[in-house]
C-alpha positions as CSV (number, residue, x, y, z in Angstrom):
1,X,9.7,8.7,-13.2
2,X,12.9,7.3,-11.7
3,X,12.9,4.5,-9.2
4,X,14.4,6.9,-6.5
5,X,12.0,9.6,-6.9
6,X,9.0,7.0,-6.9
7,X,10.1,5.5,-3.6
8,X,11.0,8.9,-2.0
9,X,7.4,10.1,-2.7
10,X,5.9,7.2,-1.1
11,X,8.3,7.4,2.0
12,X,7.4,11.2,2.0
13,X,3.8,10.2,3.0
14,X,5.1,8.4,6.4
15,X,4.2,10.6,9.4
16,X,5.9,10.2,12.8
17,X,2.4,8.8,13.9
18,X,2.8,6.2,11.4
19,X,6.2,5.6,12.8
20,X,4.5,5.0,16.1
21,X,1.5,3.0,15.0
22,X,3.4,0.5,12.7
23,X,6.4,-0.1,15.1
24,X,7.1,-3.6,15.8
25,X,5.3,-4.6,18.9
26,X,6.9,-8.1,19.7
27,X,9.4,-8.1,22.6
28,X,12.8,-9.7,22.2
29,X,13.0,-13.2,23.2
30,X,16.2,-13.5,25.4
31,X,16.4,-17.2,25.1
32,X,16.6,-17.5,21.5
33,X,17.3,-14.0,20.1
34,X,20.4,-11.6,20.7
35,X,20.1,-8.0,20.0
36,X,22.8,-6.7,17.3
37,X,21.6,-3.2,16.9
38,X,18.6,-0.9,16.0
39,X,17.1,-0.3,12.7
40,X,18.5,3.2,11.4
41,X,16.0,6.2,11.6
42,X,16.3,6.6,7.9
43,X,15.1,3.0,7.1
44,X,12.3,2.9,9.4
45,X,9.7,4.5,7.0
46,X,10.4,1.7,4.5
47,X,9.2,-1.0,7.0
48,X,6.2,1.2,8.0
49,X,5.3,1.4,4.3
50,X,5.5,-2.4,3.9
51,X,3.3,-2.9,7.4
52,X,1.0,0.0,5.9
53,X,0.3,-2.2,2.7
54,X,0.0,-5.4,4.8
55,X,-2.7,-3.9,7.0
56,X,-4.5,-2.4,3.8
57,X,-4.1,-6.0,2.2
58,X,-5.9,-7.5,5.5
59,X,-8.6,-5.2,5.4
60,X,-9.4,-5.7,1.9
61,X,-9.3,-9.5,2.5
62,X,-11.9,-9.1,5.2
63,X,-14.2,-7.1,3.2
64,X,-13.9,-10.0,0.2
65,X,-15.0,-12.4,2.9
66,X,-17.8,-10.2,4.2
67,X,-19.0,-9.9,0.6
68,X,-18.8,-13.6,-0.3
69,X,-21.0,-14.3,2.8
70,X,-23.7,-12.1,1.2
71,X,-23.3,-12.8,-2.6
72,X,-21.6,-16.3,-2.4
73,X,-18.9,-15.1,-4.7
74,X,-15.8,-12.8,-4.3
75,X,-15.8,-9.1,-5.5
76,X,-13.2,-9.5,-8.3
77,X,-12.2,-5.8,-8.0
78,X,-11.5,-6.2,-4.2
79,X,-9.4,-9.4,-4.8
80,X,-7.4,-7.4,-7.6
81,X,-6.9,-4.4,-4.9
82,X,-5.7,-7.0,-2.2
83,X,-3.3,-8.6,-4.7
84,X,-1.8,-5.3,-5.5
85,X,-1.5,-4.6,-1.6
86,X,0.1,-7.8,-1.1
87,X,2.7,-7.3,-3.9
88,X,3.6,-3.9,-2.4
89,X,3.9,-5.1,0.8
90,X,6.2,-8.0,-0.3
91,X,8.3,-5.6,-2.2
92,X,8.7,-3.1,0.2
93,X,9.6,-5.6,2.8
94,X,11.9,-7.3,0.7
95,X,13.7,-4.0,0.2
96,X,13.9,-3.3,3.8
97,X,15.6,-6.6,4.7
98,X,17.9,-6.1,1.7
99,X,19.0,-2.6,3.1
100,X,19.1,-3.8,6.7
101,X,21.4,-6.6,6.1
102,X,23.7,-4.6,4.0
103,X,23.7,-1.7,6.4
104,X,24.3,-3.7,9.4
105,X,26.7,-6.1,7.4
106,X,24.4,-9.1,8.5
107,X,24.5,-11.1,5.3
108,X,26.0,-14.3,7.0
109,X,23.3,-14.3,9.7
110,X,20.8,-16.8,8.8
111,X,17.6,-15.1,10.5
112,X,17.1,-11.7,11.6
113,X,14.1,-9.8,13.1
114,X,12.9,-6.3,14.2
115,X,11.3,-6.0,17.6
116,X,9.9,-3.3,20.0
117,X,12.1,-0.3,20.1
118,X,13.3,-1.0,16.6
119,X,15.7,-3.5,18.0
120,X,17.3,-5.8,15.5
121,X,17.9,-9.1,16.5
122,X,19.7,-12.3,15.2
123,X,17.6,-15.4,16.0
124,X,19.7,-18.2,17.4
125,X,18.8,-21.9,16.0
126,X,19.2,-24.3,18.7
């Protein structure tokens, strides 16, 4: 399977409900952030995919901790699954930032972020 086919298959599972659920919640901080645009609609599912895997990782880590309280040792299968979710979240998020920077020509901007309403911000260092 080609990379594009694999990625498209992953992205095809993102629903409008997922886009709402995993949309950034943090407001723009006008004292240190400047809005420079909006995340293109066709890129939003990639961000959502990363956040979905991050949530799965957090849920698994909580289960690992609960298991450790009972058994005194981590469940190795859960540890492995959590590591997999972490790797996927990191990979999808890195790809998201590369595409966003490239699409919006933000390579020279040191620090960018995504805020509520899919706003792209440039974080100003003071």
